[in-house]
N, CA, C, O and CB atoms as a CASP TS submission, in Angstrom:
PFRMAT TS
TARGET T0000
AUTHOR 0000-0000-0000
METHOD Language model
MODEL 1
PARENT N/A
ATOM      1  N   UNK     1     -38.448   4.150 -74.936  1.00  0.00           N
ATOM      2  CA  UNK     1     -39.401   3.068 -74.813  1.00  0.00           C
ATOM      3  C   UNK     1     -39.559   2.380 -76.167  1.00  0.00           C
ATOM      4  O   UNK     1     -39.723   3.034 -77.197  1.00  0.00           O
ATOM      5  CB  UNK     1     -40.759   3.589 -74.294  1.00  0.00           C
ATOM      6  N   UNK     2     -39.507   1.079 -76.145  1.00  0.00           N
ATOM      7  CA  UNK     2     -39.668   0.296 -77.367  1.00  0.00           C
ATOM      8  C   UNK     2     -41.077  -0.277 -77.412  1.00  0.00           C
ATOM      9  O   UNK     2     -41.630  -0.688 -76.392  1.00  0.00           O
ATOM     10  CB  UNK     2     -38.610  -0.838 -77.448  1.00  0.00           C
ATOM     11  N   UNK     3     -41.649  -0.296 -78.612  1.00  0.00           N
ATOM     12  CA  UNK     3     -42.993  -0.845 -78.808  1.00  0.00           C
ATOM     13  C   UNK     3     -42.947  -1.951 -79.851  1.00  0.00           C
ATOM     14  O   UNK     3     -42.091  -1.969 -80.736  1.00  0.00           O
ATOM     15  CB  UNK     3     -43.989   0.263 -79.236  1.00  0.00           C
ATOM     16  N   UNK     4     -43.887  -2.864 -79.719  1.00  0.00           N
ATOM     17  CA  UNK     4     -44.016  -3.903 -80.730  1.00  0.00           C
ATOM     18  C   UNK     4     -44.496  -3.261 -82.031  1.00  0.00           C
ATOM     19  O   UNK     4     -45.225  -2.269 -82.013  1.00  0.00           O
ATOM     20  CB  UNK     4     -44.995  -5.025 -80.263  1.00  0.00           C
ATOM     21  N   UNK     5     -44.082  -3.835 -83.149  1.00  0.00           N
ATOM     22  CA  UNK     5     -44.497  -3.315 -84.446  1.00  0.00           C
ATOM     23  C   UNK     5     -44.619  -4.466 -85.430  1.00  0.00           C
ATOM     24  O   UNK     5     -43.990  -5.513 -85.279  1.00  0.00           O
ATOM     25  CB  UNK     5     -43.499  -2.251 -84.966  1.00  0.00           C
ATOM     26  N   UNK     6     -45.437  -4.242 -86.430  1.00  0.00           N
ATOM     27  CA  UNK     6     -45.587  -5.233 -87.493  1.00  0.00           C
ATOM     28  C   UNK     6     -44.698  -4.899 -88.677  1.00  0.00           C
ATOM     29  O   UNK     6     -44.084  -5.785 -89.272  1.00  0.00           O
ATOM     30  CB  UNK     6     -47.043  -5.323 -87.940  1.00  0.00           C
ATOM     31  N   UNK     7     -44.632  -3.621 -89.018  1.00  0.00           N
ATOM     32  CA  UNK     7     -43.868  -3.220 -90.186  1.00  0.00           C
ATOM     33  C   UNK     7     -44.667  -3.326 -91.467  1.00  0.00           C
ATOM     34  O   UNK     7     -44.145  -3.742 -92.502  1.00  0.00           O
ATOM     35  CB  UNK     7     -42.630  -4.048 -90.298  1.00  0.00           C
ATOM     36  N   UNK     8     -45.940  -2.949 -91.398  1.00  0.00           N
ATOM     37  CA  UNK     8     -46.801  -2.975 -92.575  1.00  0.00           C
ATOM     38  C   UNK     8     -47.551  -1.658 -92.698  1.00  0.00           C
ATOM     39  O   UNK     8     -47.703  -0.904 -91.737  1.00  0.00           O
ATOM     40  CB  UNK     8     -47.789  -4.155 -92.505  1.00  0.00           C
ATOM     41  N   UNK     9     -48.013  -1.413 -93.917  1.00  0.00           N
ATOM     42  CA  UNK     9     -48.950  -0.318 -94.171  1.00  0.00           C
ATOM     43  C   UNK     9     -50.203  -0.995 -94.699  1.00  0.00           C
ATOM     44  O   UNK     9     -50.125  -1.870 -95.561  1.00  0.00           O
ATOM     45  CB  UNK     9     -48.366   0.772 -95.201  1.00  0.00           C
ATOM     46  N   UNK    10     -51.358  -0.593 -94.184  1.00  0.00           N
ATOM     47  CA  UNK    10     -52.591  -1.271 -94.570  1.00  0.00           C
ATOM     48  C   UNK    10     -53.741  -0.289 -94.679  1.00  0.00           C
ATOM     49  O   UNK    10     -53.635   0.878 -94.300  1.00  0.00           O
ATOM     50  CB  UNK    10     -52.932  -2.368 -93.570  1.00  0.00           C
ATOM     51  N   UNK    11     -54.854  -0.802 -95.213  1.00  0.00           N
ATOM     52  CA  UNK    11     -56.078  -0.002 -95.303  1.00  0.00           C
ATOM     53  C   UNK    11     -57.249  -0.907 -94.953  1.00  0.00           C
ATOM     54  O   UNK    11     -57.219  -2.106 -95.229  1.00  0.00           O
ATOM     55  CB  UNK    11     -56.255   0.630 -96.734  1.00  0.00           C
ATOM     56  N   UNK    12     -58.287  -0.328 -94.342  1.00  0.00           N
ATOM     57  CA  UNK    12     -59.478  -1.131 -94.040  1.00  0.00           C
ATOM     58  C   UNK    12     -60.166  -1.565 -95.332  1.00  0.00           C
ATOM     59  O   UNK    12     -60.189  -0.819 -96.311  1.00  0.00           O
ATOM     60  CB  UNK    12     -60.464  -0.336 -93.150  1.00  0.00           C
ATOM     61  N   UNK    13     -60.712  -2.747 -95.331  1.00  0.00           N
ATOM     62  CA  UNK    13     -61.518  -3.218 -96.449  1.00  0.00           C
ATOM     63  C   UNK    13     -62.885  -2.534 -96.388  1.00  0.00           C
ATOM     64  O   UNK    13     -63.379  -2.237 -95.300  1.00  0.00           O
ATOM     65  CB  UNK    13     -61.666  -4.777 -96.421  1.00  0.00           C
ATOM     66  N   UNK    14     -63.492  -2.285 -97.533  1.00  0.00           N
ATOM     67  CA  UNK    14     -64.804  -1.635 -97.547  1.00  0.00           C
ATOM     68  C   UNK    14     -65.856  -2.389 -96.726  1.00  0.00           C
ATOM     69  O   UNK    14     -66.773  -1.776 -96.180  1.00  0.00           O
ATOM     70  CB  UNK    14     -65.286  -1.495 -98.975  1.00  0.00           C
ATOM     71  N   UNK    15     -65.726  -3.690 -96.638  1.00  0.00           N
ATOM     72  CA  UNK    15     -66.688  -4.498 -95.891  1.00  0.00           C
ATOM     73  C   UNK    15     -66.440  -4.445 -94.384  1.00  0.00           C
ATOM     74  O   UNK    15     -67.228  -4.983 -93.606  1.00  0.00           O
ATOM     75  CB  UNK    15     -66.636  -5.938 -96.368  1.00  0.00           C
ATOM     76  N   UNK    16     -65.345  -3.798 -93.967  1.00  0.00           N
ATOM     77  CA  UNK    16     -64.955  -3.699 -92.548  1.00  0.00           C
ATOM     78  C   UNK    16     -64.681  -5.058 -91.929  1.00  0.00           C
ATOM     79  O   UNK    16     -64.808  -5.227 -90.716  1.00  0.00           O
ATOM     80  CB  UNK    16     -66.041  -2.993 -91.752  1.00  0.00           C
ATOM     81  N   UNK    17     -64.310  -6.015 -92.742  1.00  0.00           N
ATOM     82  CA  UNK    17     -64.030  -7.353 -92.226  1.00  0.00           C
ATOM     83  C   UNK    17     -62.546  -7.676 -92.199  1.00  0.00           C
ATOM     84  O   UNK    17     -62.177  -8.848 -92.137  1.00  0.00           O
ATOM     85  CB  UNK    17     -64.748  -8.381 -93.052  1.00  0.00           C
ATOM     86  N   UNK    18     -61.707  -6.688 -92.241  1.00  0.00           N
ATOM     87  CA  UNK    18     -60.279  -6.932 -92.191  1.00  0.00           C
ATOM     88  C   UNK    18     -59.509  -5.760 -92.752  1.00  0.00           C
ATOM     89  O   UNK    18     -60.076  -4.729 -93.115  1.00  0.00           O
ATOM     90  CB  UNK    18     -59.930  -8.194 -92.943  1.00  0.00           C
ATOM     91  N   UNK    19     -58.193  -5.942 -92.815  1.00  0.00           N
ATOM     92  CA  UNK    19     -57.289  -4.915 -93.309  1.00  0.00           C
ATOM     93  C   UNK    19     -56.441  -5.491 -94.435  1.00  0.00           C
ATOM     94  O   UNK    19     -55.846  -6.558 -94.285  1.00  0.00           O
ATOM     95  CB  UNK    19     -56.393  -4.370 -92.170  1.00  0.00           C
ATOM     96  N   UNK    20     -56.386  -4.795 -95.551  1.00  0.00           N
ATOM     97  CA  UNK    20     -55.561  -5.230 -96.676  1.00  0.00           C
ATOM     98  C   UNK    20     -54.146  -4.699 -96.479  1.00  0.00           C
ATOM     99  O   UNK    20     -53.950  -3.512 -96.218  1.00  0.00           O
ATOM    100  CB  UNK    20     -56.155  -4.743 -98.035  1.00  0.00           C
ATOM    101  N   UNK    21     -53.173  -5.578 -96.607  1.00  0.00           N
ATOM    102  CA  UNK    21     -51.768  -5.184 -96.485  1.00  0.00           C
ATOM    103  C   UNK    21     -51.352  -4.521 -97.792  1.00  0.00           C
ATOM    104  O   UNK    21     -51.422  -5.134 -98.857  1.00  0.00           O
ATOM    105  CB  UNK    21     -50.848  -6.418 -96.156  1.00  0.00           C
ATOM    106  N   UNK    22     -50.917  -3.259 -97.704  1.00  0.00           N
ATOM    107  CA  UNK    22     -50.491  -2.505 -98.883  1.00  0.00           C
ATOM    108  C   UNK    22     -48.986  -2.594 -99.111  1.00  0.00           C
ATOM    109  O   UNK    22     -48.538  -2.669-100.255  1.00  0.00           O
ATOM    110  CB  UNK    22     -50.902  -1.049 -98.746  1.00  0.00           C
ATOM    111  N   UNK    23     -48.217  -2.586 -98.053  1.00  0.00           N
ATOM    112  CA  UNK    23     -46.748  -2.666 -98.122  1.00  0.00           C
ATOM    113  C   UNK    23     -46.230  -3.393 -96.894  1.00  0.00           C
ATOM    114  O   UNK    23     -46.827  -3.327 -95.819  1.00  0.00           O
ATOM    115  CB  UNK    23     -46.106  -1.247 -98.227  1.00  0.00           C
ATOM    116  N   UNK    24     -45.113  -4.087 -97.067  1.00  0.00           N
ATOM    117  CA  UNK    24     -44.429  -4.750 -95.964  1.00  0.00           C
ATOM    118  C   UNK    24     -42.990  -4.251 -95.967  1.00  0.00           C
ATOM    119  O   UNK    24     -42.294  -4.357 -96.977  1.00  0.00           O
ATOM    120  CB  UNK    24     -44.498  -6.323 -96.090  1.00  0.00           C
ATOM    121  N   UNK    25     -42.546  -3.708 -94.840  1.00  0.00           N
ATOM    122  CA  UNK    25     -41.176  -3.211 -94.756  1.00  0.00           C
ATOM    123  C   UNK    25     -40.192  -4.375 -94.769  1.00  0.00           C
ATOM    124  O   UNK    25     -40.364  -5.329 -94.011  1.00  0.00           O
ATOM    125  CB  UNK    25     -40.982  -2.358 -93.487  1.00  0.00           C
ATOM    126  N   UNK    26     -39.163  -4.317 -95.618  1.00  0.00           N
ATOM    127  CA  UNK    26     -38.164  -5.383 -95.644  1.00  0.00           C
ATOM    128  C   UNK    26     -37.514  -5.543 -94.269  1.00  0.00           C
ATOM    129  O   UNK    26     -37.168  -4.557 -93.620  1.00  0.00           O
ATOM    130  CB  UNK    26     -37.091  -5.092 -96.713  1.00  0.00           C
ATOM    131  N   UNK    27     -37.355  -6.775 -93.841  1.00  0.00           N
ATOM    132  CA  UNK    27     -36.714  -7.058 -92.560  1.00  0.00           C
ATOM    133  C   UNK    27     -37.610  -6.856 -91.349  1.00  0.00           C
ATOM    134  O   UNK    27     -37.170  -7.077 -90.220  1.00  0.00           O
ATOM    135  CB  UNK    27     -35.514  -6.206 -92.414  1.00  0.00           C
ATOM    136  N   UNK    28     -38.854  -6.440 -91.554  1.00  0.00           N
ATOM    137  CA  UNK    28     -39.775  -6.200 -90.441  1.00  0.00           C
ATOM    138  C   UNK    28     -40.284  -7.527 -89.882  1.00  0.00           C
ATOM    139  O   UNK    28     -40.142  -8.564 -90.530  1.00  0.00           O
ATOM    140  CB  UNK    28     -40.962  -5.316 -90.895  1.00  0.00           C
ATOM    141  N   UNK    29     -40.875  -7.504 -88.689  1.00  0.00           N
ATOM    142  CA  UNK    29     -41.475  -8.732 -88.161  1.00  0.00           C
ATOM    143  C   UNK    29     -42.503  -9.341 -89.113  1.00  0.00           C
ATOM    144  O   UNK    29     -42.587 -10.563 -89.232  1.00  0.00           O
ATOM    145  CB  UNK    29     -42.128  -8.450 -86.824  1.00  0.00           C
ATOM    146  N   UNK    30     -43.285  -8.500 -89.792  1.00  0.00           N
ATOM    147  CA  UNK    30     -44.270  -9.011 -90.749  1.00  0.00           C
ATOM    148  C   UNK    30     -43.582  -9.728 -91.910  1.00  0.00           C
ATOM    149  O   UNK    30     -44.020 -10.802 -92.323  1.00  0.00           O
ATOM    150  CB  UNK    30     -45.147  -7.864 -91.280  1.00  0.00           C
ATOM    151  N   UNK    31     -42.514  -9.143 -92.436  1.00  0.00           N
ATOM    152  CA  UNK    31     -41.775  -9.769 -93.535  1.00  0.00           C
ATOM    153  C   UNK    31     -41.184 -11.104 -93.088  1.00  0.00           C
ATOM    154  O   UNK    31     -41.235 -12.088 -93.825  1.00  0.00           O
ATOM    155  CB  UNK    31     -40.656  -8.832 -94.041  1.00  0.00           C
ATOM    156  N   UNK    32     -40.628 -11.133 -91.882  1.00  0.00           N
ATOM    157  CA  UNK    32     -40.045 -12.374 -91.354  1.00  0.00           C
ATOM    158  C   UNK    32     -41.105 -13.449 -91.141  1.00  0.00           C
ATOM    159  O   UNK    32     -40.809 -14.642 -91.199  1.00  0.00           O
ATOM    160  CB  UNK    32     -39.317 -12.098 -90.038  1.00  0.00           C
ATOM    161  N   UNK    33     -42.347 -13.019 -90.893  1.00  0.00           N
ATOM    162  CA  UNK    33     -43.446 -13.969 -90.696  1.00  0.00           C
ATOM    163  C   UNK    33     -44.065 -14.421 -92.017  1.00  0.00           C
ATOM    164  O   UNK    33     -44.946 -15.281 -92.027  1.00  0.00           O
ATOM    165  CB  UNK    33     -44.519 -13.347 -89.816  1.00  0.00           C
ATOM    166  N   UNK    34     -43.610 -13.847 -93.128  1.00  0.00           N
ATOM    167  CA  UNK    34     -44.113 -14.254 -94.432  1.00  0.00           C
ATOM    168  C   UNK    34     -45.327 -13.475 -94.910  1.00  0.00           C
ATOM    169  O   UNK    34     -45.960 -13.867 -95.889  1.00  0.00           O
ATOM    170  CB  UNK    34     -44.449 -15.689 -94.398  1.00  0.00           C
ATOM    171  N   UNK    35     -45.665 -12.376 -94.238  1.00  0.00           N
ATOM    172  CA  UNK    35     -46.790 -11.553 -94.677  1.00  0.00           C
ATOM    173  C   UNK    35     -46.385 -10.818 -95.944  1.00  0.00           C
ATOM    174  O   UNK    35     -45.274 -10.298 -96.044  1.00  0.00           O
ATOM    175  CB  UNK    35     -47.229 -10.546 -93.564  1.00  0.00           C
ATOM    176  N   UNK    36     -47.295 -10.781 -96.914  1.00  0.00           N
ATOM    177  CA  UNK    36     -47.000 -10.171 -98.206  1.00  0.00           C
ATOM    178  C   UNK    36     -48.059  -9.137 -98.586  1.00  0.00           C
ATOM    179  O   UNK    36     -49.186  -9.158 -98.091  1.00  0.00           O
ATOM    180  CB  UNK    36     -46.904 -11.247 -99.289  1.00  0.00           C
ATOM    181  N   UNK    37     -47.662  -8.238 -99.477  1.00  0.00           N
ATOM    182  CA  UNK    37     -48.594  -7.250-100.027  1.00  0.00           C
ATOM    183  C   UNK    37     -49.802  -7.986-100.592  1.00  0.00           C
ATOM    184  O   UNK    37     -49.657  -8.982-101.301  1.00  0.00           O
ATOM    185  CB  UNK    37     -47.910  -6.371-101.128  1.00  0.00           C
ATOM    186  N   UNK    38     -50.997  -7.487-100.274  1.00  0.00           N
ATOM    187  CA  UNK    38     -52.226  -8.113-100.750  1.00  0.00           C
ATOM    188  C   UNK    38     -52.854  -9.072 -99.755  1.00  0.00           C
ATOM    189  O   UNK    38     -54.024  -9.430 -99.894  1.00  0.00           O
ATOM    190  CB  UNK    38     -51.955  -8.836-102.016  1.00  0.00           C
ATOM    191  N   UNK    39     -52.088  -9.495 -98.746  1.00  0.00           N
ATOM    192  CA  UNK    39     -52.665 -10.350 -97.710  1.00  0.00           C
ATOM    193  C   UNK    39     -53.732  -9.570 -96.946  1.00  0.00           C
ATOM    194  O   UNK    39     -53.731  -8.339 -96.944  1.00  0.00           O
ATOM    195  CB  UNK    39     -51.563 -10.871 -96.740  1.00  0.00           C
ATOM    196  N   UNK    40     -54.636 -10.295 -96.300  1.00  0.00           N
ATOM    197  CA  UNK    40     -55.690  -9.682 -95.506  1.00  0.00           C
ATOM    198  C   UNK    40     -55.492 -10.083 -94.046  1.00  0.00           C
ATOM    199  O   UNK    40     -55.372 -11.266 -93.727  1.00  0.00           O
ATOM    200  CB  UNK    40     -57.102 -10.104 -96.021  1.00  0.00           C
ATOM    201  N   UNK    41     -55.461  -9.090 -93.169  1.00  0.00           N
ATOM    202  CA  UNK    41     -55.370  -9.318 -91.733  1.00  0.00           C
ATOM    203  C   UNK    41     -56.787  -9.273 -91.178  1.00  0.00           C
ATOM    204  O   UNK    41     -57.431  -8.224 -91.188  1.00  0.00           O
ATOM    205  CB  UNK    41     -54.441  -8.258 -91.031  1.00  0.00           C
ATOM    206  N   UNK    42     -57.274 -10.424 -90.690  1.00  0.00           N
ATOM    207  CA  UNK    42     -58.626 -10.494 -90.147  1.00  0.00           C
ATOM    208  C   UNK    42     -58.633 -10.399 -88.621  1.00  0.00           C
ATOM    209  O   UNK    42     -59.501  -9.752 -88.036  1.00  0.00           O
ATOM    210  CB  UNK    42     -59.298 -11.786 -90.588  1.00  0.00           C
ATOM    211  N   UNK    43     -57.665 -11.044 -87.990  1.00  0.00           N
ATOM    212  CA  UNK    43     -57.624 -11.112 -86.538  1.00  0.00           C
ATOM    213  C   UNK    43     -56.233 -10.768 -86.020  1.00  0.00           C
ATOM    214  O   UNK    43     -55.228 -11.021 -86.685  1.00  0.00           O
ATOM    215  CB  UNK    43     -58.041 -12.501 -86.058  1.00  0.00           C
ATOM    216  N   UNK    44     -56.191 -10.198 -84.842  1.00  0.00           N
ATOM    217  CA  UNK    44     -54.939  -9.962 -84.130  1.00  0.00           C
ATOM    218  C   UNK    44     -55.171 -10.479 -82.717  1.00  0.00           C
ATOM    219  O   UNK    44     -55.961  -9.906 -81.968  1.00  0.00           O
ATOM    220  CB  UNK    44     -54.511  -8.422 -84.143  1.00  0.00           C
ATOM    221  N   UNK    45     -54.494 -11.547 -82.355  1.00  0.00           N
ATOM    222  CA  UNK    45     -54.712 -12.211 -81.063  1.00  0.00           C
ATOM    223  C   UNK    45     -56.168 -12.630 -80.875  1.00  0.00           C
ATOM    224  O   UNK    45     -56.718 -12.519 -79.780  1.00  0.00           O
ATOM    225  CB  UNK    45     -54.292 -11.290 -79.921  1.00  0.00           C
ATOM    226  N   UNK    46     -56.780 -13.108 -81.947  1.00  0.00           N
ATOM    227  CA  UNK    46     -58.148 -13.602 -81.870  1.00  0.00           C
ATOM    228  C   UNK    46     -59.226 -12.531 -81.852  1.00  0.00           C
ATOM    229  O   UNK    46     -60.407 -12.847 -81.709  1.00  0.00           O
ATOM    230  CB  UNK    46     -58.289 -14.429 -80.671  1.00  0.00           C
ATOM    231  N   UNK    47     -58.838 -11.270 -81.993  1.00  0.00           N
ATOM    232  CA  UNK    47     -59.802 -10.173 -81.993  1.00  0.00           C
ATOM    233  C   UNK    47     -59.848  -9.548 -83.380  1.00  0.00           C
ATOM    234  O   UNK    47     -58.820  -9.487 -84.053  1.00  0.00           O
ATOM    235  CB  UNK    47     -59.438  -9.110 -80.922  1.00  0.00           C
ATOM    236  N   UNK    48     -61.020  -9.077 -83.830  1.00  0.00           N
ATOM    237  CA  UNK    48     -61.134  -8.490 -85.163  1.00  0.00           C
ATOM    238  C   UNK    48     -60.147  -7.339 -85.372  1.00  0.00           C
ATOM    239  O   UNK    48     -59.957  -6.499 -84.493  1.00  0.00           O
ATOM    240  CB  UNK    48     -62.555  -7.998 -85.394  1.00  0.00           C
ATOM    241  N   UNK    49     -59.538  -7.318 -86.531  1.00  0.00           N
ATOM    242  CA  UNK    49     -58.608  -6.251 -86.911  1.00  0.00           C
ATOM    243  C   UNK    49     -59.257  -5.486 -88.061  1.00  0.00           C
ATOM    244  O   UNK    49     -59.068  -5.831 -89.227  1.00  0.00           O
ATOM    245  CB  UNK    49     -57.184  -6.825 -87.323  1.00  0.00           C
ATOM    246  N   UNK    50     -60.013  -4.459 -87.732  1.00  0.00           N
ATOM    247  CA  UNK    50     -60.725  -3.726 -88.772  1.00  0.00           C
ATOM    248  C   UNK    50     -60.330  -2.259 -88.848  1.00  0.00           C
ATOM    249  O   UNK    50     -60.835  -1.521 -89.694  1.00  0.00           O
ATOM    250  CB  UNK    50     -62.201  -3.832 -88.544  1.00  0.00           C
ATOM    251  N   UNK    51     -59.417  -1.825 -87.954  1.00  0.00           N
ATOM    252  CA  UNK    51     -58.993  -0.427 -87.991  1.00  0.00           C
ATOM    253  C   UNK    51     -57.585  -0.287 -87.440  1.00  0.00           C
ATOM    254  O   UNK    51     -57.092  -1.158 -86.723  1.00  0.00           O
ATOM    255  CB  UNK    51     -59.966   0.458 -87.196  1.00  0.00           C
ATOM    256  N   UNK    52     -56.952   0.809 -87.783  1.00  0.00           N
ATOM    257  CA  UNK    52     -55.626   1.113 -87.260  1.00  0.00           C
ATOM    258  C   UNK    52     -55.664   1.151 -85.742  1.00  0.00           C
ATOM    259  O   UNK    52     -54.750   0.650 -85.087  1.00  0.00           O
ATOM    260  CB  UNK    52     -55.109   2.450 -87.819  1.00  0.00           C
ATOM    261  N   UNK    53     -56.695   1.730 -85.182  1.00  0.00           N
ATOM    262  CA  UNK    53     -56.805   1.840 -83.720  1.00  0.00           C
ATOM    263  C   UNK    53     -56.855   0.463 -83.054  1.00  0.00           C
ATOM    264  O   UNK    53     -56.226   0.259 -82.016  1.00  0.00           O
ATOM    265  CB  UNK    53     -58.055   2.646 -83.341  1.00  0.00           C
ATOM    266  N   UNK    54     -57.587  -0.472 -83.633  1.00  0.00           N
ATOM    267  CA  UNK    54     -57.651  -1.818 -83.060  1.00  0.00           C
ATOM    268  C   UNK    54     -56.287  -2.495 -83.099  1.00  0.00           C
ATOM    269  O   UNK    54     -55.908  -3.181 -82.150  1.00  0.00           O
ATOM    270  CB  UNK    54     -58.680  -2.671 -83.808  1.00  0.00           C
ATOM    271  N   UNK    55     -55.553  -2.307 -84.182  1.00  0.00           N
ATOM    272  CA  UNK    55     -54.218  -2.901 -84.291  1.00  0.00           C
ATOM    273  C   UNK    55     -53.283  -2.240 -83.278  1.00  0.00           C
ATOM    274  O   UNK    55     -52.512  -2.933 -82.614  1.00  0.00           O
ATOM    275  CB  UNK    55     -53.656  -2.749 -85.738  1.00  0.00           C
ATOM    276  N   UNK    56     -53.337  -0.925 -83.150  1.00  0.00           N
ATOM    277  CA  UNK    56     -52.495  -0.229 -82.157  1.00  0.00           C
ATOM    278  C   UNK    56     -52.780  -0.732 -80.747  1.00  0.00           C
ATOM    279  O   UNK    56     -51.858  -1.002 -79.977  1.00  0.00           O
ATOM    280  CB  UNK    56     -52.727   1.295 -82.225  1.00  0.00           C
ATOM    281  N   UNK    57     -54.066  -0.856 -80.416  1.00  0.00           N
ATOM    282  CA  UNK    57     -54.424  -1.369 -79.085  1.00  0.00           C
ATOM    283  C   UNK    57     -53.915  -2.789 -78.895  1.00  0.00           C
ATOM    284  O   UNK    57     -53.412  -3.140 -77.827  1.00  0.00           O
ATOM    285  CB  UNK    57     -55.946  -1.326 -78.881  1.00  0.00           C
ATOM    286  N   UNK    58     -54.050  -3.602 -79.936  1.00  0.00           N
ATOM    287  CA  UNK    58     -53.601  -4.986 -79.850  1.00  0.00           C
ATOM    288  C   UNK    58     -52.098  -5.111 -79.660  1.00  0.00           C
ATOM    289  O   UNK    58     -51.629  -6.037 -78.998  1.00  0.00           O
ATOM    290  CB  UNK    58     -54.013  -5.732 -81.084  1.00  0.00           C
ATOM    291  N   UNK    59     -51.346  -4.192 -80.232  1.00  0.00           N
ATOM    292  CA  UNK    59     -49.887  -4.227 -80.116  1.00  0.00           C
ATOM    293  C   UNK    59     -49.371  -3.504 -78.872  1.00  0.00           C
ATOM    294  O   UNK    59     -48.235  -3.723 -78.452  1.00  0.00           O
ATOM    295  CB  UNK    59     -49.262  -3.616 -81.348  1.00  0.00           C
ATOM    296  N   UNK    60     -50.194  -2.652 -78.290  1.00  0.00           N
ATOM    297  CA  UNK    60     -49.746  -1.808 -77.181  1.00  0.00           C
ATOM    298  C   UNK    60     -49.204  -2.594 -75.995  1.00  0.00           C
ATOM    299  O   UNK    60     -48.281  -2.132 -75.324  1.00  0.00           O
ATOM    300  CB  UNK    60     -50.877  -0.945 -76.720  1.00  0.00           C
ATOM    301  N   UNK    61     -49.745  -3.745 -75.730  1.00  0.00           N
ATOM    302  CA  UNK    61     -49.311  -4.527 -74.579  1.00  0.00           C
ATOM    303  C   UNK    61     -48.328  -5.632 -74.932  1.00  0.00           C
ATOM    304  O   UNK    61     -47.999  -6.469 -74.091  1.00  0.00           O
ATOM    305  CB  UNK    61     -50.499  -5.122 -73.902  1.00  0.00           C
ATOM    306  N   UNK    62     -47.865  -5.637 -76.157  1.00  0.00           N
ATOM    307  CA  UNK    62     -46.908  -6.651 -76.606  1.00  0.00           C
ATOM    308  C   UNK    62     -45.485  -6.141 -76.435  1.00  0.00           C
ATOM    309  O   UNK    62     -45.214  -4.951 -76.594  1.00  0.00           O
ATOM    310  CB  UNK    62     -47.165  -7.035 -78.077  1.00  0.00           C
ATOM    311  N   UNK    63     -44.601  -7.038 -76.118  1.00  0.00           N
ATOM    312  CA  UNK    63     -43.191  -6.685 -76.073  1.00  0.00           C
ATOM    313  C   UNK    63     -42.592  -6.878 -77.458  1.00  0.00           C
ATOM    314  O   UNK    63     -42.931  -7.842 -78.145  1.00  0.00           O
ATOM    315  CB  UNK    63     -42.434  -7.535 -75.017  1.00  0.00           C
ATOM    316  N   UNK    64     -41.700  -5.973 -77.886  1.00  0.00           N
ATOM    317  CA  UNK    64     -41.057  -6.160 -79.192  1.00  0.00           C
ATOM    318  C   UNK    64     -40.148  -7.366 -79.169  1.00  0.00           C
ATOM    319  O   UNK    64     -39.549  -7.691 -78.144  1.00  0.00           O
ATOM    320  CB  UNK    64     -40.262  -4.914 -79.592  1.00  0.00           C
ATOM    321  N   UNK    65     -40.049  -8.032 -80.321  1.00  0.00           N
ATOM    322  CA  UNK    65     -39.204  -9.225 -80.405  1.00  0.00           C
ATOM    323  C   UNK    65     -37.826  -8.901 -80.949  1.00  0.00           C
ATOM    324  O   UNK    65     -36.912  -9.717 -80.831  1.00  0.00           O
ATOM    325  CB  UNK    65     -39.864 -10.277 -81.277  1.00  0.00           C
ATOM    326  N   UNK    66     -37.657  -7.727 -81.542  1.00  0.00           N
ATOM    327  CA  UNK    66     -36.318  -7.300 -81.930  1.00  0.00           C
ATOM    328  C   UNK    66     -36.196  -5.808 -81.616  1.00  0.00           C
ATOM    329  O   UNK    66     -37.187  -5.079 -81.636  1.00  0.00           O
ATOM    330  CB  UNK    66     -36.037  -7.591 -83.452  1.00  0.00           C
ATOM    331  N   UNK    67     -35.022  -5.381 -81.338  1.00  0.00           N
ATOM    332  CA  UNK    67     -34.802  -4.001 -80.887  1.00  0.00           C
ATOM    333  C   UNK    67     -34.182  -3.152 -81.954  1.00  0.00           C
ATOM    334  O   UNK    67     -33.742  -2.038 -81.670  1.00  0.00           O
ATOM    335  CB  UNK    67     -33.930  -3.976 -79.665  1.00  0.00           C
ATOM    336  N   UNK    68     -34.131  -3.641 -83.186  1.00  0.00           N
ATOM    337  CA  UNK    68     -33.490  -2.875 -84.265  1.00  0.00           C
ATOM    338  C   UNK    68     -34.393  -1.806 -84.788  1.00  0.00           C
ATOM    339  O   UNK    68     -34.014  -1.068 -85.698  1.00  0.00           O
ATOM    340  CB  UNK    68     -33.077  -3.780 -85.398  1.00  0.00           C
TER
END
């Protein structure tokens, strides 16, 4: 089974208002979209992105765009 992925490592911000991108995997969907280390992810599909669990839920119903 293939799952959608971003290809980033992140941590919640102390204010709980988003996630700070710590690393972006080269060649990942995030890298191809121009996401860089230090960027802040506030929303995923219009919903707050404040925890790993929220991001996992948000990606769970997405189809992957590449199979590599």
